[in-house]
MDTraj code that builds the backbone (N, CA, C; nanometers):
import mdtraj as md
import numpy as np

residues = "MET ASN LEU ILE ALA PRO LEU LEU SER LEU ASP GLY ILE VAL THR ASP GLN ALA PHE SER SER LYS LYS LYS LEU PHE GLU HIS ALA ALA GLU LEU PHE GLU LYS LEU ALA GLY LEU LYS ARG GLN GLU VAL PHE ASN SER LEU PHE GLU ARG GLU ARG LEU GLY SER THR ALA LEU GLY TYR GLY VAL ALA ILE PRO HIS GLY ARG ILE LYS GLY LEU LYS GLU ALA THR GLY ALA PHE TYR ARG LEU SER PRO ALA LEU GLU PHE ASP SER PRO ASP GLY LEU PRO ILE GLY LEU CYS PHE ILE LEU LEU VAL PRO GLN ASP ALA ASN GLU LEU HIS LEU GLN ILE LEU GLY GLU LEU ALA GLN MET LEU GLY ASP ALA GLY VAL ARG GLU ARG LEU LEU ALA ALA GLU PRO ALA GLU LEU HIS LYS LEU LEU THR THR TRP LYS PRO".split()
xyz = np.array([
    [0.6989, 1.4161, 1.1810],
    [0.5846, 1.3464, 1.2191],
    [0.5536, 1.2214, 1.1184],
    [0.5475, 1.1095, 1.1649],
    [0.5176, 0.9960, 1.0686],
    [0.3769, 0.9756, 1.0499],
    [0.3037, 1.0075, 0.9184],
    [0.1755, 0.9916, 0.9153],
    [0.1334, 0.8545, 0.8695],
    [0.2281, 0.7618, 0.8625],
    [0.1991, 0.6309, 0.8267],
    [0.1665, 0.5444, 0.9441],
    [0.2438, 0.5727, 1.0551],
    [0.2155, 0.5035, 1.1822],
    [0.0792, 0.4668, 1.2262],
    [-0.0078, 0.5671, 1.2217],
    [-0.1497, 0.5297, 1.2745],
    [-0.2325, 0.4469, 1.1694],
    [-0.1762, 0.4338, 1.0592],
    [-0.2477, 0.3690, 0.9393],
    [-0.2300, 0.2094, 0.9424],
    [-0.1165, 0.1739, 1.0068],
    [-0.0643, 0.0257, 0.9824],
    [-0.0500, -0.0568, 1.1084],
    [-0.1341, -0.1598, 1.1098],
    [-0.1158, -0.2607, 1.2218],
    [-0.0189, -0.3657, 1.1750],
    [0.0343, -0.4475, 1.2690],
    [0.1128, -0.5531, 1.2395],
    [0.0283, -0.6681, 1.1581],
    [-0.0961, -0.6624, 1.1688],
    [-0.1685, -0.7627, 1.0852],
    [-0.2014, -0.7024, 0.9458],
    [-0.1640, -0.5857, 0.9334],
    [-0.1707, -0.5106, 0.8027],
    [-0.0512, -0.5450, 0.7183],
    [0.0427, -0.6277, 0.7561],
    [0.1649, -0.6594, 0.6793],
    [0.1570, -0.7959, 0.6297],
    [0.1693, -0.8062, 0.5051],
    [0.1734, -0.9399, 0.4420],
    [0.3037, -0.9417, 0.3519],
    [0.3745, -1.0602, 0.4018],
    [0.5145, -1.0717, 0.3323],
    [0.5177, -1.2026, 0.2531],
    [0.5969, -1.2015, 0.1544],
    [0.6388, -1.2979, 0.0621],
    [0.5169, -1.3858, 0.0145],
    [0.4306, -1.2987, -0.0318],
    [0.2942, -1.3585, -0.0932],
    [0.3056, -1.3443, -0.2526],
    [0.2539, -1.4350, -0.3209],
    [0.2641, -1.4356, -0.4691],
    [0.1097, -1.4027, -0.5099],
    [0.1229, -1.3193, -0.6246],
    [-0.0128, -1.2868, -0.6889],
    [0.0206, -1.2981, -0.8410],
    [-0.0720, -1.3415, -0.9116],
    [-0.0795, -1.3604, -1.0597],
    [-0.1135, -1.2416, -1.1363],
    [-0.1700, -1.1339, -1.0711],
    [-0.2083, -1.0120, -1.1322],
    [-0.2369, -0.9070, -1.0292],
    [-0.2568, -0.7729, -1.0843],
    [-0.2990, -0.6763, -1.0020],
    [-0.4511, -0.7109, -0.9339],
    [-0.5257, -0.7623, -1.0172],
    [-0.6689, -0.8119, -0.9762],
    [-0.6537, -0.8889, -0.8492],
    [-0.5794, -0.9964, -0.8621],
    [-0.5760, -1.0931, -0.7487],
    [-0.5101, -1.0112, -0.6193],
    [-0.4139, -0.9325, -0.6400],
    [-0.3689, -0.8476, -0.5263],
    [-0.4737, -0.7631, -0.4659],
    [-0.5524, -0.6928, -0.5470],
    [-0.6659, -0.6203, -0.4966],
    [-0.7744, -0.6928, -0.4202],
    [-0.7913, -0.8061, -0.4781],
    [-0.8855, -0.9104, -0.4174],
    [-0.8529, -0.9357, -0.2691],
    [-0.7145, -0.9868, -0.2569],
    [-0.6488, -1.0021, -0.1398],
    [-0.6684, -0.8907, -0.0400],
    [-0.6277, -0.7737, -0.0848],
    [-0.6335, -0.6566, 0.0083],
    [-0.7712, -0.6392, 0.0316],
    [-0.8668, -0.6411, -0.0405],
    [-1.0205, -0.6165, -0.0090],
    [-1.0451, -0.7075, 0.1064],
    [-1.0007, -0.8460, 0.1012],
    [-1.0420, -0.9335, 0.2013],
    [-0.9698, -0.8987, 0.3419],
    [-0.8521, -0.8518, 0.3278],
    [-0.7774, -0.8007, 0.4553],
    [-0.8248, -0.6830, 0.5099],
    [-0.8797, -0.5928, 0.4269],
    [-0.9458, -0.4569, 0.4841],
    [-1.0851, -0.4954, 0.5509],
    [-1.1464, -0.6149, 0.4881],
    [-1.2780, -0.6469, 0.5417],
    [-1.2507, -0.6966, 0.6879],
    [-1.1334, -0.7786, 0.6935],
    [-1.1124, -0.8573, 0.8191],
    [-1.0549, -0.7363, 0.9250],
    [-0.9685, -0.6504, 0.8947],
    [-0.9032, -0.5555, 0.9827],
    [-0.9997, -0.4406, 1.0186],
    [-1.0639, -0.3865, 0.9197],
    [-1.1398, -0.2606, 0.9366],
    [-1.2921, -0.2794, 0.9250],
    [-1.3352, -0.3985, 0.8978],
    [-1.4914, -0.4127, 0.8591],
    [-1.5440, -0.3484, 0.7383],
    [-1.4443, -0.3127, 0.6485],
    [-1.4916, -0.2669, 0.5282],
    [-1.5598, -0.3644, 0.4331],
    [-1.6316, -0.3151, 0.3431],
    [-1.7011, -0.3971, 0.2423],
    [-1.5999, -0.4304, 0.1379],
    [-1.5894, -0.5625, 0.1193],
    [-1.4797, -0.6243, 0.0236],
    [-1.5022, -0.5626, -0.1051],
    [-1.6335, -0.5835, -0.1599],
    [-1.6339, -0.5221, -0.3036],
    [-1.6136, -0.3738, -0.3157],
    [-1.6531, -0.2956, -0.2179],
    [-1.6109, -0.1515, -0.2190],
    [-1.4732, -0.1183, -0.2166],
    [-1.4006, -0.1983, -0.1479],
    [-1.2476, -0.1727, -0.1389],
    [-1.1936, -0.2090, -0.2769],
    [-1.2237, -0.3274, -0.3317],
    [-1.1738, -0.3773, -0.4432],
    [-1.2218, -0.2790, -0.5689],
    [-1.3325, -0.2302, -0.5691],
    [-1.3770, -0.1364, -0.6708],
    [-1.2922, -0.0160, -0.6739],
    [-1.2877, 0.0403, -0.5532],
    [-1.2162, 0.1723, -0.5320],
    [-1.0662, 0.1491, -0.5883],
    [-1.0043, 0.0427, -0.5278],
    [-0.8601, 0.0272, -0.5882],
    [-0.8475, 0.0035, -0.7277],
    [-0.9431, -0.0786, -0.7888],
    [-0.9429, -0.1174, -0.9246],
    [-0.9703, -0.0024, -1.0226],
    [-1.0687, 0.0821, -0.9882],
    [-1.1003, 0.2077, -1.0457],
    [-1.0008, 0.3084, -1.0638],
    [-0.9234, 0.3075, -0.9470],
    [-0.8042, 0.4097, -0.9357],
    [-0.7010, 0.3700, -1.0394],
    [-0.6658, 0.2268, -1.0274],
    [-0.5751, 0.1864, -1.1187],
    [-0.5972, 0.1915, -1.2711],
    [-0.7179, 0.1897, -1.3010],
    [-0.7535, 0.2006, -1.4375],
    [-0.7273, 0.3403, -1.5025],
    [-0.7212, 0.4395, -1.3972],
    [-0.6792, 0.5818, -1.4446],
    [-0.5302, 0.5899, -1.4808],
    [-0.4627, 0.5030, -1.4332],
    [-0.3055, 0.4931, -1.4589],
    [-0.2402, 0.4286, -1.3313],
    [-0.1443, 0.3636, -1.3716],
    [-0.0657, 0.2750, -1.2892],
    [-0.0232, 0.3615, -1.1502],
    [-0.0451, 0.3046, -1.0412],
    [0.0097, 0.3614, -0.9128],
    [0.1577, 0.3102, -0.8633],
    [0.2183, 0.2522, -0.9684],
    [0.3667, 0.2101, -0.9512],
    [0.4471, 0.3387, -0.9630],
    [0.5361, 0.3613, -0.8722],
    [0.6377, 0.4713, -0.8788],
    [0.7569, 0.4318, -0.9614],
    [0.7820, 0.3130, -0.9598],
    [0.9257, 0.2931, -1.0228],
    [1.0156, 0.2084, -0.9080],
    [1.1283, 0.1675, -0.9441],
    [1.2141, 0.1040, -0.8348],
    [1.1380, -0.0106, -0.7616],
    [1.0437, -0.0716, -0.8322],
    [0.9910, -0.1891, -0.7644],
    [0.8811, -0.1604, -0.6584],
    [0.8337, -0.0399, -0.6581],
    [0.7439, 0.0206, -0.5542],
    [0.5966, 0.0614, -0.6226],
    [0.4891, 0.0229, -0.5596],
    [0.3702, 0.0929, -0.5942],
    [0.2929, 0.1284, -0.4678],
    [0.1929, 0.2279, -0.4910],
    [0.1232, 0.2779, -0.3827],
    [-0.0342, 0.2885, -0.4308],
    [-0.1016, 0.1610, -0.4594],
    [-0.2387, 0.1650, -0.4930],
    [-0.3184, 0.2385, -0.3818],
    [-0.4200, 0.3163, -0.4144],
    [-0.4846, 0.3924, -0.3186],
    [-0.6507, 0.4183, -0.3763],
    [-0.7184, 0.4293, -0.2749],
    [-0.8618, 0.4456, -0.3179],
    [-0.9486, 0.5297, -0.1942],
    [-1.0446, 0.5802, -0.2376],
    [-1.1423, 0.6485, -0.1407],
    [-1.2592, 0.5628, -0.1154],
    [-1.2976, 0.5586, 0.0027],
    [-1.3956, 0.4701, 0.0756],
    [-1.5054, 0.5624, 0.1210],
    [-1.6151, 0.5642, 0.0750],
    [-1.7421, 0.6437, 0.1243],
    [-1.7719, 0.5711, 0.2738],
    [-1.7914, 0.6518, 0.3738],
    [-1.8153, 0.6310, 0.5022],
    [-1.6898, 0.5878, 0.5959],
    [-1.5870, 0.5669, 0.5294],
    [-1.4433, 0.5652, 0.6253],
    [-1.4197, 0.6680, 0.7086],
    [-1.4017, 0.6468, 0.8377],
    [-1.3665, 0.7582, 0.9237],
    [-1.2329, 0.8075, 0.9246],
    [-1.1367, 0.7211, 0.9057],
    [-0.9901, 0.7623, 0.9055],
    [-0.9123, 0.6726, 0.8067],
    [-0.8111, 0.7279, 0.7632],
    [-0.7300, 0.6560, 0.6654],
    [-0.6716, 0.5238, 0.7106],
    [-0.6501, 0.4169, 0.6280],
    [-0.5841, 0.2837, 0.6776],
    [-0.5066, 0.2389, 0.5809],
    [-0.4259, 0.1428, 0.6074],
    [-0.3282, 0.1124, 0.5079],
    [-0.2810, -0.0538, 0.5270],
    [-0.2199, -0.1118, 0.4324],
    [-0.1529, -0.2419, 0.4450],
    [-0.0539, -0.2315, 0.3606],
    [0.0595, -0.3186, 0.4044],
    [0.1867, -0.3159, 0.3430],
    [0.2165, -0.4494, 0.2718],
    [0.2532, -0.4794, 0.1600],
    [0.2713, -0.6047, 0.1035],
    [0.4162, -0.6146, 0.0463],
    [0.4876, -0.7194, 0.0736],
    [0.6074, -0.7391, 0.0163],
    [0.5873, -0.8771, -0.0671],
    [0.5989, -0.8468, -0.2151],
    [0.5585, -0.9588, -0.2897],
    [0.6683, -1.0492, -0.3305],
    [0.6493, -1.1742, -0.3396],
    [0.7477, -1.2630, -0.3992],
    [0.6835, -1.3781, -0.4546],
    [0.6973, -1.3930, -0.6010],
    [0.7935, -1.2952, -0.6820],
    [0.7267, -1.1644, -0.7061],
    [0.8052, -1.0666, -0.7537],
    [0.7618, -0.9420, -0.7814],
    [0.6452, -0.9390, -0.8977],
    [0.5697, -0.8508, -0.9021],
    [0.4424, -0.8416, -0.9909],
    [0.4534, -0.7327, -1.0948],
    [0.4178, -0.7665, -1.2101],
    [0.4093, -0.6610, -1.3274],
    [0.2998, -0.5644, -1.2838],
    [0.3382, -0.4463, -1.2866],
    [0.2357, -0.3505, -1.2566],
    [0.2346, -0.2183, -1.3401],
    [0.2809, -0.2296, -1.4522],
    [0.2925, -0.1202, -1.5621],
    [0.3661, 0.0040, -1.5027],
    [0.4843, -0.0209, -1.4332],
    [0.5576, 0.0737, -1.3693],
    [0.6422, 0.1557, -1.4871],
    [0.6535, 0.2845, -1.4435],
    [0.7213, 0.3834, -1.5469],
    [0.8528, 0.3421, -1.5878],
    [0.9266, 0.2675, -1.5006],
    [1.0608, 0.2140, -1.5287],
    [1.0615, 0.0677, -1.5843],
    [0.9334, 0.0060, -1.5932],
    [0.9269, -0.1168, -1.6498],
    [0.9487, -0.2347, -1.5454],
    [0.9939, -0.2061, -1.4365],
    [1.0296, -0.3040, -1.3228],
    [0.8918, -0.3609, -1.2711],
    [0.8999, -0.4797, -1.2310],
    [0.7889, -0.5250, -1.1512],
    [0.7873, -0.4803, -1.0112],
    [0.6902, -0.4897, -0.9362],
    [0.6944, -0.4284, -0.7958],
    [0.7106, -0.5426, -0.6867],
    [0.7849, -0.5226, -0.5916],
    [0.8037, -0.6083, -0.4820],
    [0.7504, -0.5462, -0.3513],
    [0.7386, -0.4146, -0.3411],
    [0.6968, -0.3430, -0.2153],
    [0.5590, -0.2637, -0.2702],
    [0.4690, -0.2836, -0.1900],
    [0.3359, -0.2150, -0.2271],
    [0.2618, -0.1807, -0.0917],
    [0.2462, -0.0479, -0.0935],
    [0.1599, 0.0148, 0.0282],
    [0.0193, 0.0447, -0.0240],
    [-0.0750, -0.0265, 0.0267],
    [-0.2062, 0.0088, -0.0134],
    [-0.2800, 0.0981, 0.0883],
    [-0.3213, 0.2182, 0.0339],
    [-0.3851, 0.3216, 0.1164],
    [-0.5237, 0.3413, 0.0799],
    [-0.6127, 0.3423, 0.1912],
    [-0.7514, 0.3794, 0.1687],
    [-0.7767, 0.4905, 0.2574],
    [-0.8448, 0.5989, 0.2099],
    [-0.8841, 0.7140, 0.2733],
    [-1.0299, 0.7569, 0.2710],
    [-1.0795, 0.8361, 0.3558],
    [-1.2310, 0.8741, 0.3562],
    [-1.2534, 0.9394, 0.2128],
    [-1.3814, 0.9337, 0.1623],
    [-1.4183, 1.0000, 0.0561],
    [-1.3683, 1.1488, 0.0307],
    [-1.3631, 1.2129, 0.1334],
    [-1.3291, 1.3561, 0.1154],
    [-1.2076, 1.4089, 0.1709],
    [-1.1126, 1.3118, 0.1829],
    [-0.9877, 1.3455, 0.2552],
    [-0.8745, 1.3933, 0.1652],
    [-0.9042, 1.5047, 0.0971],
    [-0.8099, 1.5445, -0.0123],
    [-0.6626, 1.5833, 0.0471],
    [-0.6671, 1.6781, 0.1525],
    [-0.5490, 1.7257, 0.1984],
    [-0.4621, 1.6061, 0.2670],
    [-0.5213, 1.5401, 0.3487],
    [-0.4375, 1.4283, 0.4274],
    [-0.4057, 1.3275, 0.3287],
    [-0.4817, 1.2893, 0.2311],
    [-0.4538, 1.1886, 0.1363],
    [-0.3392, 1.2297, 0.0554],
    [-0.3149, 1.3459, 0.0152],
    [-0.2052, 1.3864, -0.0484],
    [-0.0789, 1.3923, 0.0299],
    [-0.0902, 1.4329, 0.1536],
    [0.0182, 1.4249, 0.2460],
    [0.0637, 1.2841, 0.2868],
    [-0.0200, 1.1873, 0.3021],
    [0.0114, 1.0608, 0.3253],
    [0.0937, 0.9990, 0.1928],
    [0.0282, 1.0258, 0.0788],
    [0.0890, 0.9629, -0.0469],
    [0.2437, 1.0328, -0.0532],
    [0.2334, 1.1503, -0.0278],
    [0.3788, 1.2214, -0.0355],
    [0.4753, 1.1643, 0.0602],
    [0.4370, 1.1308, 0.1752],
    [0.5191, 1.0627, 0.2726],
    [0.5543, 0.9326, 0.2248],
    [0.4609, 0.8657, 0.1778],
    [0.5004, 0.7191, 0.1351],
    [0.5894, 0.7220, 0.0181],
    [0.5656, 0.8109, -0.0728],
    [0.6566, 0.8231, -0.1919],
    [0.8013, 0.8538, -0.1327],
    [0.8113, 0.9370, -0.0635],
    [0.9355, 0.9777, 0.0089],
    [1.0071, 0.8635, 0.0629],
    [0.9376, 0.7922, 0.1454],
    [0.9984, 0.6884, 0.2214],
    [1.0383, 0.5787, 0.1238],
    [0.9515, 0.5434, 0.0393],
    [0.9696, 0.4252, -0.0475],
    [1.0604, 0.4600, -0.1715],
    [1.0869, 0.5917, -0.1969],
    [1.1775, 0.6392, -0.2858],
    [1.3306, 0.6330, -0.2500],
    [1.3516, 0.6014, -0.1075],
    [1.4899, 0.6002, -0.0570],
    [1.5411, 0.4444, -0.0621],
    [1.6517, 0.4348, -0.1384],
    [1.7041, 0.3087, -0.1698],
    [1.7363, 0.2198, -0.0534],
    [1.7974, 0.2988, 0.0482],
    [1.8172, 0.2330, 0.1742],
    [1.7029, 0.1620, 0.2480],
    [1.6017, 0.2498, 0.2307],
    [1.4729, 0.2050, 0.3035],
    [1.4233, 0.0853, 0.2269],
    [1.4201, 0.1055, 0.1003],
    [1.3619, -0.0240, 0.0197],
    [1.4508, -0.1572, 0.0530],
    [1.5839, -0.1439, 0.0570],
    [1.6652, -0.2596, 0.0856],
    [1.6355, -0.3184, 0.2246],
    [1.6078, -0.2352, 0.3246],
    [1.5712, -0.2861, 0.4552],
    [1.4351, -0.3502, 0.4601],
    [1.3402, -0.2893, 0.3959],
    [1.2168, -0.3461, 0.3771],
    [1.2114, -0.4850, 0.3144],
    [1.2972, -0.5030, 0.2082],
    [1.2977, -0.6310, 0.1314],
    [1.3538, -0.7378, 0.2210],
    [1.4425, -0.6962, 0.3168],
    [1.5172, -0.8079, 0.4126],
    [1.4454, -0.8285, 0.5349],
    [1.3530, -0.7295, 0.5781],
    [1.3211, -0.7431, 0.7092],
    [1.2032, -0.8452, 0.7491],
    [1.1942, -0.9065, 0.8717],
    [1.0803, -0.9898, 0.9186],
    [0.9645, -0.9042, 0.9438],
    [0.8383, -0.9541, 0.9402],
    [0.7195, -0.8794, 0.9602],
    [0.7214, -0.7750, 1.0821],
    [0.7691, -0.8087, 1.1882],
    [0.7720, -0.7254, 1.3143],
    [0.8716, -0.6091, 1.2839],
    [0.9783, -0.6402, 1.2295],
    [1.0829, -0.5325, 1.1974],
    [1.0248, -0.4537, 1.0701],
    [0.9669, -0.4995, 0.9760],
    [0.8960, -0.4223, 0.8899],
    [0.8004, -0.3254, 0.9394],
    [0.7202, -0.3668, 1.0319],
    [0.6174, -0.2821, 1.1008],
    [0.6971, -0.1492, 1.1558],
    [0.8020, -0.2098, 1.2265],
    [0.8760, -0.1008, 1.3040],
    [0.9490, 0.0025, 1.2076],
    [1.0000, -0.0491, 1.1078],
    [1.0635, 0.0533, 1.0097],
    [0.9686, 0.1422, 0.9471],
    [0.8574, 0.0901, 0.9149],
    [0.7442, 0.1851, 0.8593],
    [0.6814, 0.2790, 0.9308],
    [0.6676, 0.2513, 1.0636],
    [0.5965, 0.3240, 1.1604],
    [0.6860, 0.4096, 1.2425],
    [0.8129, 0.3918, 1.2238],
    [0.9257, 0.4854, 1.3089],
    [0.9976, 0.5719, 1.2007],
    [0.9727, 0.5651, 1.0705],
    [1.0445, 0.6290, 0.9745],
    [1.0163, 0.7835, 0.9929],
    [1.1226, 0.8612, 0.9783],
    [1.1158, 1.0010, 1.0031],
    [1.1485, 1.0686, 0.8598],
    [1.0549, 1.1533, 0.8210],
    [1.0727, 1.2265, 0.6818],
    [1.1906, 1.3280, 0.7092],
])
top = md.Topology()
chain = top.add_chain()
for i, resn in enumerate(residues, 1):
    res = top.add_residue(resn, chain, resSeq=i)
    for name in ("N", "CA", "C"):
        top.add_atom(name, md.element.get_by_symbol(name[0]), res)
traj = md.Trajectory(xyz[None], top)
């Protein structure tokens, strides 16, 4: 079962966008989630920024999965960013990130949160998947992400 499919709409895919910092990326994501899910922009930004202060959400290989908990959120939601140029993100391997899945979960969604993070890490840890995501058009990106099988 693909846990990512219900989290991601085609409107939640941002491609070839440039950001000068993590802060700018999180500000953009906060605006996007406000538009897509009616979430409070500042609450989204604060959640992502505070989690990142605990330690980088970069996995290495040019991938990051910033995530946060949102009080009052009913179901997990996500957005996928393909960054161009890649963004410095304090990755364990020192590489900047080009692929970024931003995940928001309800305040108390512990088990589901971990399952989704695990599936994202497994998918984005696959070199073949990363190559396809770097080359795909937005509609194809959406299909790749939502039909991937663990």
